[in-house]
BAKOLMI-665206 format. One line per 5 residues: their letters; for each residue x, y, z of N, C-alpha, C. Coordinates in nm, 3 decimals. Layout:
a	X:Y:Z:X:Y:Z:X:Y:Z ~ ...
//
This chain:
wpplp	5.060:-8.774:-3.986:5.026:-8.843:-4.111:5.081:-8.687:-4.218 ~ 5.094:-8.791:-4.333:5.164:-8.699:-4.416:5.052:-8.599:-4.503 ~ 5.059:-8.468:-4.525:4.990:-8.390:-4.580:4.928:-8.467:-4.713 ~ 4.778:-8.428:-4.717:4.762:-8.472:-4.842:4.774:-8.369:-4.938 ~ 4.770:-8.433:-5.088:4.779:-8.351:-5.196:4.705:-8.261:-5.247
sqsvn	4.730:-8.123:-5.247:4.621:-8.054:-5.292:4.479:-8.111:-5.360 ~ 4.518:-8.153:-5.485:4.441:-8.227:-5.532:4.303:-8.289:-5.456 ~ 4.357:-8.373:-5.392:4.281:-8.484:-5.314:4.180:-8.362:-5.225 ~ 4.232:-8.244:-5.144:4.170:-8.185:-5.042:4.068:-8.089:-5.189 ~ 4.065:-8.060:-5.310:3.984:-8.013:-5.343:3.870:-8.122:-5.366
lhrcs	3.887:-8.242:-5.399:3.764:-8.319:-5.442:3.700:-8.377:-5.316 ~ 3.775:-8.375:-5.221:3.664:-8.365:-5.072:3.585:-8.248:-5.065 ~ 3.608:-8.102:-5.067:3.565:-8.059:-5.094:3.441:-7.991:-5.157 ~ 3.462:-8.092:-5.329:3.351:-8.081:-5.424:3.229:-8.175:-5.347 ~ 3.288:-8.302:-5.264:3.211:-8.396:-5.276:3.119:-8.347:-5.149
rsrar	3.163:-8.273:-5.065:3.049:-8.202:-4.958:2.987:-8.111:-5.007 ~ 3.027:-8.039:-5.109:2.919:-7.948:-5.146:2.823:-7.992:-5.246 ~ 2.855:-8.098:-5.310:2.726:-8.190:-5.379:2.623:-8.245:-5.247 ~ 2.694:-8.303:-5.147:2.593:-8.336:-5.084:2.520:-8.225:-5.000 ~ 2.549:-8.139:-4.991:2.492:-7.995:-4.923:2.378:-7.998:-5.001
arlek	2.430:-7.949:-5.165:2.336:-7.942:-5.243:2.206:-8.037:-5.260 ~ 2.213:-8.157:-5.285:2.133:-8.272:-5.288:2.030:-8.266:-5.161 ~ 2.113:-8.220:-5.005:2.012:-8.182:-4.917:1.926:-8.117:-4.919 ~ 1.964:-8.008:-4.975:1.897:-7.904:-4.947:1.774:-7.894:-5.066 ~ 1.781:-7.982:-5.169:1.722:-7.989:-5.303:1.606:-8.052:-5.217
lmdqr	1.631:-8.209:-5.122:1.540:-8.281:-5.089:1.465:-8.214:-4.986 ~ 1.516:-8.148:-4.926:1.423:-8.041:-4.807:1.299:-7.943:-4.902 ~ 1.371:-7.871:-4.997:1.292:-7.848:-5.081:1.183:-7.904:-5.121 ~ 1.191:-8.008:-5.221:1.087:-8.088:-5.232:0.993:-8.159:-5.122 ~ 1.058:-8.181:-4.994:0.952:-8.213:-4.888:0.871:-8.082:-4.842
sstvt	0.941:-7.982:-4.820:0.868:-7.857:-4.772:0.763:-7.827:-4.933 ~ 0.783:-7.864:-5.015:0.654:-7.820:-5.133:0.556:-7.944:-5.102 ~ 0.604:-8.039:-5.089:0.518:-8.167:-5.052:0.399:-8.116:-4.928 ~ 0.486:-8.093:-4.825:0.398:-8.085:-4.712:0.301:-7.954:-4.744 ~ 0.337:-7.844:-4.788:0.276:-7.744:-4.796:0.165:-7.738:-4.916
salgg	0.203:-7.844:-5.011:0.068:-7.872:-5.084:-0.049:-7.928:-5.009 ~ 0.000:-8.054:-4.922:-0.094:-8.126:-4.846:-0.155:-8.032:-4.763 ~ -0.100:-7.978:-4.713:-0.182:-7.860:-4.612:-0.283:-7.734:-4.698 ~ -0.222:-7.714:-4.796:-0.300:-7.637:-4.855:-0.437:-7.714:-4.926 ~ -0.392:-7.841:-4.965:-0.496:-7.918:-4.985:-0.608:-7.923:-4.901
aaaig	-0.561:-7.974:-4.778:-0.655:-7.975:-4.634:-0.715:-7.867:-4.614 ~ -0.668:-7.719:-4.662:-0.725:-7.600:-4.609:-0.847:-7.599:-4.707 ~ -0.838:-7.642:-4.857:-0.924:-7.621:-4.940:-1.055:-7.704:-4.916 ~ -1.040:-7.828:-4.867:-1.122:-7.945:-4.815:-1.212:-7.875:-4.734 ~ -1.125:-7.839:-4.616:-1.174:-7.765:-4.488:-1.284:-7.674:-4.514
lawld	-1.209:-7.578:-4.593:-1.289:-7.421:-4.643:-1.426:-7.494:-4.696 ~ -1.407:-7.567:-4.827:-1.555:-7.619:-4.880:-1.613:-7.681:-4.765 ~ -1.578:-7.779:-4.679:-1.692:-7.850:-4.577:-1.744:-7.742:-4.519 ~ -1.687:-7.588:-4.487:-1.764:-7.552:-4.374:-1.833:-7.441:-4.454 ~ -1.823:-7.440:-4.576:-1.933:-7.348:-4.657:-2.028:-7.440:-4.691
ahhlt	-1.987:-7.558:-4.687:-2.148:-7.616:-4.733:-2.231:-7.649:-4.611 ~ -2.155:-7.648:-4.488:-2.236:-7.707:-4.375:-2.244:-7.578:-4.288 ~ -2.197:-7.441:-4.309:-2.195:-7.343:-4.234:-2.328:-7.283:-4.166 ~ -2.434:-7.299:-4.247:-2.555:-7.299:-4.138:-2.596:-7.391:-4.066 ~ -2.574:-7.513:-4.035:-2.583:-7.605:-3.952:-2.500:-7.579:-3.845
ldvia	-2.379:-7.533:-3.839:-2.284:-7.494:-3.731:-2.324:-7.362:-3.693 ~ -2.344:-7.285:-3.772:-2.426:-7.145:-3.721:-2.542:-7.193:-3.599 ~ -2.596:-7.286:-3.627:-2.749:-7.295:-3.529:-2.660:-7.380:-3.375 ~ -2.569:-7.465:-3.436:-2.521:-7.558:-3.332:-2.442:-7.417:-3.228 ~ -2.357:-7.372:-3.266:-2.266:-7.301:-3.208:-2.352:-7.160:-3.132
lsili	-2.471:-7.118:-3.203:-2.545:-7.067:-3.137:-2.641:-7.109:-3.028 ~ -2.673:-7.220:-3.064:-2.741:-7.331:-2.939:-2.671:-7.325:-2.773 ~ -2.498:-7.343:-2.841:-2.452:-7.351:-2.739:-2.409:-7.225:-2.648 ~ -2.374:-7.128:-2.730:-2.373:-6.983:-2.672:-2.487:-6.947:-2.570 ~ -2.596:-6.992:-2.634:-2.746:-6.944:-2.576:-2.744:-7.022:-2.431
atlyk	-2.657:-7.146:-2.446:-2.696:-7.265:-2.293:-2.588:-7.212:-2.204 ~ -2.524:-7.138:-2.243:-2.369:-7.059:-2.157:-2.480:-6.990:-2.072 ~ -2.573:-6.907:-2.093:-2.647:-6.796:-2.017:-2.721:-6.828:-1.926 ~ -2.758:-6.988:-1.901:-2.850:-7.026:-1.774:-2.760:-7.141:-1.724 ~ -2.772:-7.173:-1.595:-2.728:-7.264:-1.501:-2.825:-7.352:-1.483
nwfwr	-2.954:-7.344:-1.497:-3.069:-7.439:-1.449:-3.062:-7.554:-1.553 ~ -3.078:-7.654:-1.560:-3.107:-7.765:-1.606:-3.225:-7.749:-1.698 ~ -3.320:-7.707:-1.665:-3.444:-7.676:-1.708:-3.440:-7.609:-1.846 ~ -3.409:-7.478:-1.838:-3.368:-7.415:-1.961:-3.231:-7.463:-2.031 ~ -3.197:-7.501:-2.001:-3.074:-7.590:-2.122:-3.166:-7.732:-2.189
alcva	-3.221:-7.763:-2.095:-3.318:-7.867:-2.173:-3.406:-7.792:-2.290 ~ -3.455:-7.687:-2.281:-3.514:-7.608:-2.353:-3.413:-7.559:-2.487 ~ -3.306:-7.528:-2.461:-3.201:-7.513:-2.540:-3.171:-7.604:-2.587 ~ -3.187:-7.748:-2.578:-3.184:-7.897:-2.680:-3.261:-7.882:-2.779 ~ -3.389:-7.867:-2.702:-3.506:-7.878:-2.806:-3.507:-7.790:-2.900
asyka	-3.493:-7.648:-2.869:-3.460:-7.511:-2.949:-3.386:-7.564:-3.083 ~ -3.274:-7.591:-3.032:-3.173:-7.654:-3.107:-3.217:-7.751:-3.222 ~ -3.274:-7.843:-3.171:-3.331:-7.956:-3.283:-3.451:-7.896:-3.336 ~ -3.493:-7.822:-3.285:-3.630:-7.777:-3.367:-3.570:-7.659:-3.443 ~ -3.452:-7.537:-3.457:-3.385:-7.502:-3.567:-3.346:-7.579:-3.635
lgavp	-3.254:-7.692:-3.656:-3.189:-7.743:-3.726:-3.304:-7.825:-3.824 ~ -3.350:-7.837:-3.827:-3.495:-7.879:-3.911:-3.577:-7.740:-3.962 ~ -3.586:-7.604:-3.919:-3.667:-7.507:-3.947:-3.599:-7.439:-4.068 ~ -3.445:-7.408:-4.007:-3.353:-7.322:-4.060:-3.309:-7.355:-4.246 ~ -3.399:-7.292:-4.343:-3.320:-7.345:-4.429:-3.157:-7.350:-4.501
gaevl	-3.119:-7.492:-4.518:-3.024:-7.523:-4.538:-2.923:-7.534:-4.421 ~ -3.000:-7.562:-4.340:-2.948:-7.647:-4.249:-2.956:-7.792:-4.223 ~ -2.874:-7.879:-4.167:-2.910:-8.018:-4.206:-2.921:-8.095:-4.066 ~ -3.018:-8.166:-4.061:-3.093:-8.226:-3.926:-2.946:-8.332:-3.869 ~ -2.900:-8.346:-3.756:-2.787:-8.406:-3.752:-2.849:-8.580:-3.686
pawgf	-2.755:-8.641:-3.737:-2.780:-8.760:-3.709:-2.812:-8.772:-3.527 ~ -2.849:-8.901:-3.510:-2.873:-8.913:-3.354:-2.777:-8.912:-3.304 ~ -2.674:-8.982:-3.327:-2.508:-8.973:-3.242:-2.506:-8.814:-3.234 ~ -2.515:-8.740:-3.333:-2.430:-8.591:-3.360:-2.531:-8.535:-3.261 ~ -2.664:-8.550:-3.252:-2.780:-8.469:-3.179:-2.749:-8.501:-3.046
avlav	-2.713:-8.625:-3.050:-2.650:-8.690:-2.867:-2.536:-8.604:-2.817 ~ -2.437:-8.586:-2.875:-2.326:-8.490:-2.856:-2.361:-8.365:-2.844 ~ -2.446:-8.317:-2.903:-2.457:-8.176:-2.885:-2.567:-8.171:-2.760 ~ -2.664:-8.224:-2.757:-2.713:-8.228:-2.595:-2.630:-8.241:-2.507 ~ -2.551:-8.365:-2.497:-2.420:-8.337:-2.355:-2.399:-8.190:-2.346
vimni	-2.318:-8.174:-2.491:-2.257:-8.051:-2.478:-2.332:-7.928:-2.381 ~ -2.444:-7.920:-2.435:-2.525:-7.787:-2.445:-2.566:-7.787:-2.265 ~ -2.582:-7.939:-2.205:-2.634:-7.966:-2.075:-2.501:-7.939:-1.963 ~ -2.378:-7.936:-2.023:-2.262:-7.974:-1.927:-2.179:-7.878:-1.927 ~ -2.208:-7.766:-2.053:-2.077:-7.673:-2.062:-2.107:-7.568:-1.975
pplrf	-2.017:-7.524:-1.898:-1.985:-7.414:-1.780:-2.013:-7.292:-1.830 ~ -2.134:-7.232:-1.769:-2.177:-7.070:-1.802:-2.035:-7.011:-1.776 ~ -2.043:-6.910:-1.865:-1.946:-6.806:-1.909:-1.944:-6.710:-1.768 ~ -1.804:-6.709:-1.724:-1.808:-6.619:-1.631:-1.809:-6.487:-1.615 ~ -1.800:-6.409:-1.772:-1.833:-6.280:-1.784:-1.953:-6.227:-1.729
yacfr	-2.025:-6.313:-1.738:-2.178:-6.250:-1.752:-2.180:-6.244:-1.559 ~ -2.232:-6.100:-1.511:-2.205:-6.081:-1.365:-2.284:-6.164:-1.293 ~ -2.432:-6.241:-1.350:-2.493:-6.352:-1.272:-2.489:-6.416:-1.248 ~ -2.334:-6.476:-1.287:-2.278:-6.560:-1.282:-2.113:-6.589:-1.168 ~ -2.119:-6.481:-1.169:-1.996:-6.469:-1.085:-2.042:-6.526:-0.935
aqpee	-1.947:-6.589:-0.869:-1.960:-6.627:-0.773:-1.948:-6.528:-0.625 ~ -2.085:-6.504:-0.569:-2.111:-6.376:-0.450:-2.055:-6.419:-0.331 ~ -1.997:-6.331:-0.232:-1.944:-6.376:-0.115:-2.088:-6.358:-0.009 ~ -2.055:-6.489:0.095:-2.172:-6.468:0.179:-2.130:-6.371:0.271 ~ -2.177:-6.275:0.294:-2.152:-6.120:0.369:-2.273:-6.023:0.359
gcvfv	-2.309:-5.978:0.468:-2.375:-5.843:0.500:-2.491:-5.894:0.540 ~ -2.615:-5.834:0.566:-2.719:-5.841:0.640:-2.841:-5.897:0.555 ~ -2.938:-5.957:0.580:-3.015:-6.007:0.488:-3.179:-6.010:0.568 ~ -3.272:-5.993:0.525:-3.420:-5.957:0.573:-3.524:-6.069:0.522 ~ -3.572:-6.140:0.595:-3.641:-6.253:0.566:-3.789:-6.203:0.590
tgads	-3.896:-6.264:0.491:-4.022:-6.232:0.536:-4.095:-6.383:0.581 ~ -4.235:-6.436:0.641:-4.261:-6.536:0.684:-4.176:-6.616:0.790 ~ -4.135:-6.526:0.886:-4.013:-6.601:0.950:-4.128:-6.716:1.057 ~ -4.204:-6.694:1.090:-4.285:-6.748:1.180:-4.292:-6.879:1.181 ~ -4.306:-6.957:1.045:-4.290:-7.102:1.055:-4.261:-7.100:0.889
gmgea	-4.245:-7.243:0.848:-4.213:-7.291:0.691:-4.097:-7.239:0.659 ~ -4.100:-7.186:0.538:-4.018:-7.175:0.425:-3.926:-7.043:0.485 ~ -3.980:-6.972:0.553:-3.903:-6.867:0.650:-3.823:-6.867:0.773 ~ -3.923:-6.949:0.814:-3.834:-6.999:0.962:-3.677:-7.085:0.899 ~ -3.726:-7.180:0.805:-3.626:-7.253:0.802:-3.475:-7.144:0.708
tvlll	-3.517:-7.055:0.643:-3.475:-6.962:0.579:-3.350:-6.926:0.698 ~ -3.429:-6.849:0.794:-3.371:-6.780:0.924:-3.234:-6.883:0.974 ~ -3.292:-6.972:0.987:-3.207:-7.102:1.093:-3.136:-7.148:1.018 ~ -3.107:-7.136:0.859:-2.961:-7.175:0.752:-2.906:-7.045:0.782 ~ -2.945:-6.945:0.757:-2.879:-6.805:0.757:-2.788:-6.798:0.861
stkpg	-2.865:-6.831:1.006:-2.829:-6.788:1.102:-2.700:-6.872:1.134 ~ -2.662:-6.960:1.071:-2.522:-7.089:1.087:-2.412:-7.026:0.982 ~ -2.421:-6.944:0.903:-2.402:-6.866:0.833:-2.279:-6.776:0.864 ~ -2.157:-6.768:0.879:-2.064:-6.655:1.019:-2.046:-6.561:0.875 ~ -2.089:-6.591:0.749:-2.041:-6.427:0.650:-2.141:-6.346:0.690
yevvy	-2.301:-6.407:0.690:-2.404:-6.284:0.723:-2.401:-6.240:0.901 ~ -2.367:-6.109:0.844:-2.372:-6.068:1.008:-2.505:-6.005:1.063 ~ -2.605:-6.012:1.021:-2.741:-5.973:1.093:-2.843:-6.053:0.993 ~ -2.949:-6.174:1.047:-3.042:-6.184:0.992:-3.189:-6.138:1.030 ~ -3.255:-6.026:0.968:-3.388:-5.992:1.023:-3.456:-6.067:1.003
agcfl	-3.555:-6.095:1.101:-3.688:-6.210:1.075:-3.796:-6.156:1.079 ~ -3.868:-6.093:0.966:-4.017:-6.066:0.994:-4.099:-6.149:1.010 ~ -4.169:-6.155:1.135:-4.282:-6.253:1.193:-4.402:-6.170:1.181 ~ -4.504:-6.261:1.148:-4.639:-6.198:1.192:-4.681:-6.167:1.276 ~ -4.642:-6.299:1.408:-4.709:-6.289:1.531:-4.580:-6.231:1.616
essfd	-4.593:-6.145:1.762:-4.496:-6.107:1.826:-4.471:-6.210:1.914 ~ -4.547:-6.311:1.908:-4.536:-6.470:2.008:-4.408:-6.557:1.953 ~ -4.373:-6.518:1.830:-4.277:-6.602:1.741:-4.169:-6.582:1.784 ~ -4.133:-6.473:1.862:-3.956:-6.426:1.859:-3.916:-6.481:1.908 ~ -3.952:-6.520:2.064:-3.874:-6.606:2.152:-3.895:-6.747:2.106
vlkak	-4.002:-6.812:2.049:-3.999:-6.938:1.981:-3.912:-6.946:1.868 ~ -3.877:-6.849:1.753:-3.789:-6.892:1.669:-3.612:-6.832:1.732 ~ -3.624:-6.757:1.847:-3.493:-6.751:1.897:-3.428:-6.892:1.966 ~ -3.539:-6.968:2.010:-3.493:-7.086:2.071:-3.473:-7.176:1.994 ~ -3.557:-7.185:1.868:-3.514:-7.295:1.734:-3.394:-7.229:1.670
vksag	-3.303:-7.123:1.677:-3.202:-7.081:1.641:-3.093:-7.134:1.727 ~ -3.165:-7.136:1.826:-2.992:-7.179:1.908:-3.017:-7.346:1.933 ~ -3.117:-7.403:1.935:-3.129:-7.546:1.927:-3.040:-7.627:1.784 ~ -3.072:-7.510:1.662:-3.008:-7.577:1.553:-2.862:-7.524:1.547 ~ -2.802:-7.504:1.647:-2.667:-7.469:1.663:-2.599:-7.343:1.572
gdeyk	-2.740:-7.206:1.548:-2.724:-7.081:1.486:-2.658:-6.976:1.613 ~ -2.646:-6.873:1.551:-2.591:-6.757:1.635:-2.768:-6.654:1.661 ~ -2.811:-6.696:1.805:-2.914:-6.617:1.824:-2.896:-6.497:1.820 ~ -2.806:-6.428:1.831:-2.775:-6.292:1.854:-2.741:-6.218:1.745 ~ -2.741:-6.286:1.620:-2.726:-6.202:1.493:-2.888:-6.240:1.449
vvpvl	-2.994:-6.287:1.457:-3.080:-6.301:1.427:-3.201:-6.200:1.534 ~ -3.267:-6.085:1.429:-3.351:-5.982:1.503:-3.498:-6.000:1.456 ~ -3.547:-6.043:1.545:-3.699:-6.049:1.473:-3.759:-5.879:1.463 ~ -3.856:-5.896:1.372:-3.936:-5.786:1.300:-4.060:-5.772:1.309 ~ -4.155:-5.738:1.379:-4.290:-5.706:1.357:-4.323:-5.695:1.207
ldvts	-4.406:-5.794:1.135:-4.428:-5.784:0.983:-4.584:-5.801:0.935 ~ -4.659:-5.737:0.903:-4.774:-5.770:0.815:-4.753:-5.694:0.644 ~ -4.764:-5.822:0.608:-4.695:-5.746:0.428:-4.844:-5.742:0.380 ~ -4.950:-5.754:0.419:-5.073:-5.672:0.393:-5.109:-5.541:0.404 ~ -5.031:-5.485:0.510:-5.036:-5.351:0.586:-4.928:-5.270:0.498
desvt	-4.953:-5.161:0.491:-4.838:-5.048:0.434:-4.775:-4.983:0.535 ~ -4.839:-4.958:0.624:-4.801:-4.901:0.748:-4.659:-5.019:0.837 ~ -4.739:-5.116:0.823:-4.647:-5.196:0.902:-4.513:-5.212:0.835 ~ -4.523:-5.247:0.689:-4.419:-5.291:0.617:-4.309:-5.158:0.591 ~ -4.366:-5.039:0.638:-4.314:-4.891:0.626:-4.228:-4.917:0.762
daatt	-4.285:-4.946:0.856:-4.239:-4.943:1.030:-4.108:-5.043:1.008 ~ -4.122:-5.153:0.953:-4.016:-5.264:0.978:-3.949:-5.246:0.891 ~ -3.924:-5.167:0.750:-3.791:-5.111:0.657:-3.745:-4.963:0.770 ~ -3.830:-4.925:0.858:-3.743:-4.831:0.956:-3.657:-4.835:1.047 ~ -3.754:-4.977:1.147:-3.679:-5.069:1.245:-3.560:-5.099:1.193
vetdl	-3.525:-5.171:1.092:-3.393:-5.233:0.972:-3.297:-5.113:0.994 ~ -3.342:-5.007:0.889:-3.271:-4.872:0.871:-3.175:-4.844:1.029 ~ -3.292:-4.819:1.114:-3.232:-4.776:1.268:-3.151:-4.851:1.299 ~ -3.143:-4.981:1.272:-3.070:-5.095:1.348:-2.959:-5.109:1.277 ~ -2.939:-5.097:1.139:-2.834:-5.101:1.093:-2.745:-4.978:1.144
atrkp	-2.812:-4.871:1.138:-2.743:-4.742:1.164:-2.692:-4.747:1.313 ~ -2.727:-4.849:1.406:-2.672:-4.852:1.527:-2.551:-4.965:1.533 ~ -2.586:-5.075:1.445:-2.469:-5.163:1.448:-2.351:-5.169:1.365 ~ -2.391:-5.068:1.284:-2.267:-5.018:1.174:-2.214:-5.163:1.123 ~ -2.266:-5.255:1.044:-2.208:-5.366:1.007:-2.094:-5.323:0.878
avgli	-2.004:-5.423:0.854:-1.939:-5.407:0.746:-2.005:-5.379:0.560 ~ -2.077:-5.447:0.615:-2.170:-5.425:0.463:-2.330:-5.456:0.509 ~ -2.407:-5.349:0.472:-2.508:-5.322:0.489:-2.638:-5.427:0.446 ~ -2.799:-5.386:0.416:-2.855:-5.491:0.381:-2.851:-5.556:0.191 ~ -2.801:-5.697:0.184:-2.777:-5.705:0.063:-2.868:-5.798:0.016
gvinc	-2.992:-5.822:0.059:-3.076:-5.923:0.023:-3.216:-5.903:0.090 ~ -3.321:-5.924:0.009:-3.446:-5.955:0.077:-3.521:-6.113:0.027 ~ -3.548:-6.173:0.129:-3.612:-6.301:0.083:-3.751:-6.312:0.122 ~ -3.841:-6.329:0.064:-3.996:-6.308:0.066:-4.038:-6.466:0.086 ~ -4.062:-6.503:0.188:-4.119:-6.616:0.222:-4.221:-6.605:0.279
agmgf	-4.321:-6.516:0.337:-4.440:-6.519:0.353:-4.550:-6.562:0.269 ~ -4.642:-6.627:0.307:-4.720:-6.688:0.215:-4.842:-6.771:0.280 ~ -4.956:-6.782:0.221:-5.100:-6.849:0.239:-5.190:-6.911:0.139 ~ -5.248:-7.011:0.140:-5.309:-7.066:0.062:-5.412:-7.125:0.102 ~ -5.535:-7.157:0.063:-5.670:-7.239:0.079:-5.673:-7.355:0.013
sgpae	-5.717:-7.467:0.033:-5.758:-7.582:-0.072:-5.880:-7.606:-0.038 ~ -5.975:-7.642:-0.147:-6.110:-7.705:-0.121:-6.130:-7.673:-0.263 ~ -6.296:-7.728:-0.285:-6.362:-7.668:-0.388:-6.361:-7.526:-0.439 ~ -6.321:-7.491:-0.575:-6.279:-7.366:-0.600:-6.422:-7.270:-0.616 ~ -6.556:-7.351:-0.647:-6.667:-7.246:-0.677:-6.732:-7.239:-0.534
yfpie	-6.658:-7.296:-0.413:-6.738:-7.239:-0.254:-6.635:-7.108:-0.226 ~ -6.563:-7.081:-0.266:-6.453:-6.986:-0.176:-6.533:-6.867:-0.213 ~ -6.552:-6.789:-0.123:-6.562:-6.640:-0.128:-6.468:-6.551:-0.183 ~ -6.507:-6.459:-0.260:-6.391:-6.372:-0.343:-6.317:-6.319:-0.248 ~ -6.349:-6.289:-0.138:-6.284:-6.245:-0.038:-6.130:-6.276:-0.011
mykrq	-6.173:-6.420:-0.031:-6.046:-6.559:0.051:-5.934:-6.551:-0.077 ~ -5.984:-6.499:-0.173:-5.884:-6.497:-0.314:-5.799:-6.375:-0.309 ~ -5.900:-6.270:-0.261:-5.838:-6.126:-0.253:-5.711:-6.112:-0.128 ~ -5.771:-6.179:-0.043:-5.686:-6.203:0.123:-5.516:-6.291:0.054 ~ -5.571:-6.370:-0.047:-5.437:-6.488:-0.091:-5.366:-6.371:-0.165
mdvnf	-5.400:-6.325:-0.229:-5.342:-6.214:-0.349:-5.260:-6.116:-0.288 ~ -5.317:-6.077:-0.184:-5.266:-5.965:-0.104:-5.175:-6.012:-0.028 ~ -5.147:-6.114:0.017:-4.979:-6.149:0.093:-4.921:-6.244:0.002 ~ -4.932:-6.297:-0.078:-4.852:-6.383:-0.200:-4.831:-6.294:-0.317 ~ -4.906:-6.204:-0.347:-4.834:-6.109:-0.440:-4.813:-5.973:-0.391
fgyir	-4.890:-5.904:-0.408:-4.888:-5.750:-0.327:-4.810:-5.732:-0.235 ~ -4.815:-5.817:-0.132:-4.728:-5.829:-0.008:-4.567:-5.837:-0.051 ~ -4.536:-5.900:-0.131:-4.408:-5.922:-0.204:-4.367:-5.799:-0.271 ~ -4.468:-5.736:-0.335:-4.399:-5.609:-0.379:-4.384:-5.475:-0.288 ~ -4.504:-5.515:-0.180:-4.484:-5.372:-0.066:-4.363:-5.399:0.014
vvqaf	-4.296:-5.537:0.018:-4.165:-5.532:0.077:-4.041:-5.503:0.028 ~ -4.066:-5.513:-0.103:-3.936:-5.529:-0.144:-3.936:-5.357:-0.177 ~ -4.019:-5.271:-0.235:-4.054:-5.128:-0.275:-3.960:-5.091:-0.121 ~ -4.048:-5.095:-0.004:-3.975:-5.033:0.117:-3.845:-5.080:0.166 ~ -3.767:-5.200:0.126:-3.644:-5.224:0.163:-3.541:-5.221:0.089
mplvk	-3.607:-5.181:-0.090:-3.504:-5.166:-0.191:-3.381:-5.052:-0.188 ~ -3.435:-4.930:-0.112:-3.347:-4.810:-0.097:-3.222:-4.867:0.014 ~ -3.219:-4.937:0.098:-3.164:-4.961:0.199:-3.044:-5.104:0.073 ~ -3.119:-5.201:0.008:-3.058:-5.285:-0.061:-2.929:-5.174:-0.163 ~ -2.986:-5.083:-0.228:-2.953:-5.046:-0.298:-2.804:-4.929:-0.270
aatsv	-2.842:-4.885:-0.108:-2.735:-4.779:-0.061:-2.615:-4.916:-0.024 ~ -2.659:-5.008:0.013:-2.536:-5.107:0.073:-2.461:-5.166:-0.043 ~ -2.561:-5.206:-0.203:-2.440:-5.242:-0.276:-2.366:-5.182:-0.355 ~ -2.424:-5.037:-0.354:-2.356:-4.919:-0.426:-2.216:-4.920:-0.427 ~ -2.166:-4.962:-0.304:-2.010:-4.880:-0.257:-1.948:-5.013:-0.306
pgvrr	-1.839:-4.983:-0.394:-1.733:-5.057:-0.479:-1.699:-5.134:-0.437 ~ -1.703:-5.281:-0.466:-1.629:-5.376:-0.404:-1.702:-5.489:-0.336 ~ -1.857:-5.438:-0.317:-1.948:-5.513:-0.231:-2.025:-5.587:-0.365 ~ -2.056:-5.708:-0.295:-2.127:-5.802:-0.365:-2.272:-5.748:-0.396 ~ -2.323:-5.841:-0.518:-2.463:-5.762:-0.589:-2.582:-5.819:-0.479
gravf	-2.683:-5.732:-0.472:-2.789:-5.752:-0.412:-2.901:-5.828:-0.466 ~ -2.953:-5.872:-0.372:-3.057:-5.977:-0.423:-3.201:-5.960:-0.356 ~ -3.299:-5.998:-0.455:-3.435:-5.965:-0.423:-3.527:-6.146:-0.486 ~ -3.562:-6.213:-0.329:-3.570:-6.352:-0.377:-3.739:-6.365:-0.313 ~ -3.800:-6.436:-0.460:-3.951:-6.440:-0.448:-4.010:-6.616:-0.441
ig	-4.043:-6.661:-0.350:-4.047:-6.748:-0.334:-4.224:-6.787:-0.315 ~ -4.266:-6.865:-0.423:-4.393:-6.853:-0.436:-4.486:-7.007:-0.435
//
């Protein structure tokens, strides 16, 4: 093709410059429109937050408190408390039925915050001492723990020495490891018996040298009487309290040094003292 005259080239360049200028102007206008819209939306949002901040504060606090608990009972109490607070806090607004229903669902189902140490998953490891292993909940606890491979030794506190062989047989029939179940004679109402049991466990731990020591004490020993309260002699009430209350304290006080010694090692799971009433 023959070359274009210089005048035509200049016209072509001028047209491109005008188009570019128009495009930049249009983009500036659109950007200004978007900025204005975002600014208006932000202003509306801030005004709404300022008008409802007390309601939102109650909602946020209720949800945060709910993350402290895994138990549904306490979370249900958080729901009731949030409803009460929304009506009691000056300036807060009572939510409509659908809004409160959404809040209740969130409170009941939000997962607990994992940075709380009490909610961190603990490995199944170490040794455990269980009281009341002659029968009932204590026996059932020993049978269950004997099937868990992570627990190295399960010390079973029994009131009767005749329960030792019976418990071993039940562990074997339940599919548990009978060799890691160690029966220990224990009367939770006797200071001497509890001290002797703690010494027996301490000596056995020193002999076995497990990877993790005693990490938990589970109090299952208990007794009770049924009948007209006015006919019970006061000694029966004292006996029941000595077993069900003071007995638990005796056992925990005696075994706490062993639990502290085992769980103070860096990297070891947290210790547990369980009271079953």
